[in-house]
C-alpha positions as CSV (number, residue, x, y, z in Angstrom):
1,M,4.5,-104.0,-41.9
2,P,3.3,-107.6,-41.3
3,N,5.9,-110.2,-41.0
4,Y,6.3,-113.4,-43.3
5,Q,3.8,-115.6,-41.4
6,Q,1.5,-113.2,-41.1
7,L,0.6,-113.4,-44.8
8,F,-0.6,-116.8,-44.5
9,E,-2.9,-115.6,-41.6
10,N,-4.0,-112.8,-43.8
11,N,-4.8,-115.2,-46.6
12,K,-7.1,-117.1,-44.3
13,K,-9.0,-114.2,-43.2
14,W,-9.3,-113.2,-47.1
15,V,-10.9,-116.5,-47.9
16,A,-13.1,-116.2,-44.9
17,E,-14.4,-112.8,-45.9
18,K,-15.0,-113.8,-49.2
19,T,-16.8,-117.0,-48.9
20,A,-18.9,-115.3,-46.1
21,T,-20.3,-113.1,-48.4
22,D,-20.5,-115.3,-51.5
23,A,-20.3,-119.0,-50.6
24,D,-19.6,-119.8,-54.3
25,F,-16.6,-117.5,-54.5
26,L,-13.8,-120.1,-54.7
27,T,-15.9,-122.1,-57.0
28,K,-16.5,-119.5,-59.6
29,L,-12.8,-118.3,-59.3
30,S,-11.7,-121.8,-60.1
31,R,-13.3,-121.7,-63.4
32,D,-11.8,-120.7,-66.5
33,Q,-11.0,-116.7,-66.4
34,T,-13.1,-114.5,-68.9
35,P,-11.6,-110.9,-68.0
36,D,-12.7,-108.2,-70.3
37,Y,-9.8,-106.1,-69.3
38,L,-5.9,-106.2,-69.6
39,Y,-4.2,-104.0,-67.0
40,I,-0.3,-102.9,-67.9
41,G,0.7,-100.9,-65.1
42,C,4.0,-100.0,-63.1
43,S,5.2,-102.6,-60.3
44,D,5.0,-99.9,-57.8
45,S,3.8,-101.6,-54.7
46,R,1.6,-98.7,-54.0
47,V,-0.8,-99.1,-57.2
48,P,-2.9,-102.3,-56.8
49,A,-4.5,-103.1,-60.0
50,N,-7.7,-104.8,-58.8
51,D,-8.3,-102.6,-55.9
52,I,-8.2,-98.9,-57.8
53,M,-10.6,-100.0,-60.3
54,G,-13.0,-102.0,-57.7
55,L,-12.7,-105.2,-59.6
56,E,-12.6,-108.5,-58.4
57,P,-10.2,-111.5,-58.8
58,G,-11.3,-113.1,-62.3
59,E,-12.2,-109.6,-63.7
60,V,-8.9,-108.3,-64.9
61,F,-5.7,-109.9,-66.9
62,V,-2.8,-108.0,-65.1
63,H,0.9,-107.3,-66.3
64,R,3.2,-104.9,-64.3
65,N,6.8,-103.7,-65.0
66,I,9.0,-101.1,-63.8
67,A,7.3,-97.9,-65.4
68,N,4.4,-99.7,-67.3
69,L,6.5,-100.3,-70.6
70,V,5.6,-101.9,-73.6
71,C,8.9,-102.9,-75.4
72,A,8.9,-105.0,-78.5
73,T,11.9,-106.8,-77.5
74,D,10.1,-107.7,-73.9
75,L,8.9,-111.3,-74.5
76,N,7.0,-111.1,-71.3
77,V,4.8,-108.0,-72.1
78,M,4.3,-109.5,-75.7
79,S,3.3,-112.9,-74.4
80,V,0.8,-111.4,-72.1
81,I,-0.7,-109.1,-74.8
82,N,-1.0,-111.8,-77.2
83,Y,-2.5,-114.4,-74.7
84,A,-4.9,-111.6,-73.4
85,V,-6.1,-110.6,-77.0
86,V,-6.1,-113.8,-78.9
87,H,-7.1,-116.3,-76.2
88,L,-8.9,-114.3,-73.7
89,G,-10.7,-112.0,-76.1
90,V,-10.1,-109.1,-73.8
91,K,-12.4,-105.9,-74.9
92,H,-10.2,-103.2,-73.4
93,I,-6.2,-102.8,-72.9
94,I,-5.5,-100.2,-70.0
95,V,-1.8,-98.6,-69.8
96,C,-1.6,-97.2,-66.4
97,G,0.9,-95.1,-65.0
98,H,1.2,-92.9,-61.8
99,Y,2.5,-89.8,-60.6
100,N,5.4,-90.2,-58.5
101,C,6.8,-93.0,-60.4
102,G,10.3,-93.7,-59.4
103,G,11.1,-95.1,-63.1
104,V,10.4,-91.9,-64.7
105,K,12.1,-90.0,-62.1
106,A,15.2,-92.0,-62.8
107,A,15.2,-91.7,-66.3
108,M,15.1,-87.9,-66.1
109,Q,18.3,-87.9,-63.8
110,P,21.7,-87.6,-65.4
111,K,23.0,-90.6,-64.0
112,D,24.3,-94.0,-64.8
113,M,22.0,-96.8,-63.3
114,G,23.6,-99.5,-64.4
115,I,21.5,-102.8,-65.2
116,L,18.4,-100.5,-65.5
117,N,20.0,-98.3,-68.0
118,P,18.5,-100.2,-71.3
119,W,15.2,-100.5,-69.5
120,L,15.2,-96.8,-68.5
121,R,16.5,-95.6,-72.1
122,N,12.8,-96.4,-73.5
123,I,11.5,-93.3,-71.2
124,R,14.4,-91.3,-72.1
125,D,13.4,-91.9,-75.5
126,V,9.9,-90.7,-74.8
127,Y,11.6,-87.6,-73.3
128,R,13.7,-86.9,-76.6
129,L,10.3,-87.2,-78.8
130,H,8.5,-84.7,-76.6
131,M,11.5,-82.6,-75.4
132,N,10.5,-79.0,-76.5
133,E,7.2,-79.6,-74.8
134,L,8.8,-81.2,-71.5
135,N,11.6,-78.4,-71.2
136,A,9.1,-75.5,-71.8
137,I,7.7,-76.5,-68.5
138,E,9.8,-74.7,-65.9
139,D,8.2,-76.5,-62.5
140,E,10.1,-80.0,-62.0
141,T,7.3,-81.5,-60.7
142,Q,4.8,-80.5,-63.3
143,R,7.5,-81.6,-66.0
144,Y,7.9,-84.7,-64.5
145,N,4.1,-85.4,-64.3
146,R,3.9,-84.6,-67.9
147,L,6.4,-87.4,-68.7
148,V,4.6,-89.7,-66.9
149,E,1.4,-88.9,-68.9
150,L,3.6,-89.0,-72.3
151,N,5.2,-92.3,-71.3
152,V,1.5,-93.7,-70.9
153,Q,0.6,-92.2,-74.3
154,E,3.7,-93.6,-76.0
155,Q,3.1,-97.2,-74.6
156,C,-0.6,-97.1,-75.7
157,I,0.8,-96.6,-79.4
158,N,3.2,-99.2,-78.8
159,V,0.5,-101.5,-77.8
160,S,-1.5,-100.4,-81.1
161,K,1.6,-101.4,-83.2
162,L,1.1,-105.1,-82.5
163,A,-0.2,-107.4,-85.2
164,S,-2.7,-109.3,-82.7
165,V,-4.3,-106.2,-81.5
166,Q,-4.6,-104.6,-85.2
167,Q,-6.0,-107.9,-86.5
168,S,-8.4,-108.4,-83.6
169,Y,-9.8,-104.7,-84.0
170,I,-10.4,-105.1,-87.6
171,K,-12.3,-108.4,-87.2
172,N,-14.3,-107.9,-83.9
173,K,-14.0,-104.2,-82.9
174,Y,-12.0,-104.7,-79.9
175,P,-9.7,-104.4,-78.0
176,T,-9.7,-100.6,-77.4
177,V,-6.5,-99.1,-75.8
178,H,-6.8,-96.9,-73.2
179,G,-4.3,-94.6,-71.1
180,W,-4.7,-93.6,-67.5
181,V,-2.6,-92.4,-64.8
182,F,-3.3,-93.1,-61.0
183,N,-2.7,-90.1,-58.8
184,L,-1.3,-91.2,-55.2
185,Q,-2.3,-88.2,-53.5
186,T,-5.9,-88.4,-54.4
187,G,-6.4,-92.0,-55.1
188,L,-8.3,-91.5,-58.4
189,L,-7.5,-92.7,-61.8
190,K,-7.2,-90.0,-64.7
191,D,-8.3,-90.9,-68.3
192,L,-6.0,-89.2,-70.7
193,N,-8.9,-89.5,-73.3
194,L,-6.7,-91.0,-76.1
195,D,-7.9,-91.1,-79.3
196,F,-7.6,-94.8,-80.2
197,D,-9.1,-94.7,-83.6
198,K,-6.9,-92.1,-84.8
199,I,-3.9,-93.3,-83.1
200,L,-4.3,-96.9,-85.0
201,K,-5.0,-94.9,-88.3
202,D,-1.9,-93.2,-87.9
203,I,0.5,-95.9,-86.8
204,Q,-0.9,-98.0,-89.6
205,V,0.7,-95.9,-92.5
206,I,4.0,-97.2,-91.0
207,Y,3.0,-100.5,-88.8
208,N,0.1,-101.8,-90.7
209,L,0.1,-105.6,-89.8
210,T,-3.1,-106.6,-90.8
211,G,-2.4,-107.8,-94.4
212,Q,-5.0,-105.0,-95.9
């Protein structure tokens, strides 16, 4: 693990490497951002958003929190989504979880987690919604992995409930919401292939905020 001062040396090396391959890199980086992607992921240090997608700085707008949650009472994630959709005009919103997620695992434990309780309750609620399916999985690791996937699915639904997303989709036919899971053991991304059009249609029976 590098010490604190080493981080600044790493930064200088990064600048040198980028400008060596692209002399205009910093000029382009300093322009207004126009990313096509909003990535909502876990804060886990093992999941670097840009790197796993092979994208450069400026190509993806990023929000991260414990267990990649999209909570209506979290003004941080709400502001990020609104800015990305309304002002940046992103074409895709990606909710990306990962197997071996500490937040999801903590939510599966019958344990008081203190200040984390209200945050983890959102994951426990996902477990409650899918309890029959999850409890039918005998292998604990497979049950844990499935909850990771279901949590991503529920957060994608939460994104689809937002007025900014619904209104932009009607007007522009974007953004589309995607659910992914990153596998730490293989380094590969798994697309859950969620049917966004169907999800949006189903949730608008109750959560229609388009005025139509």
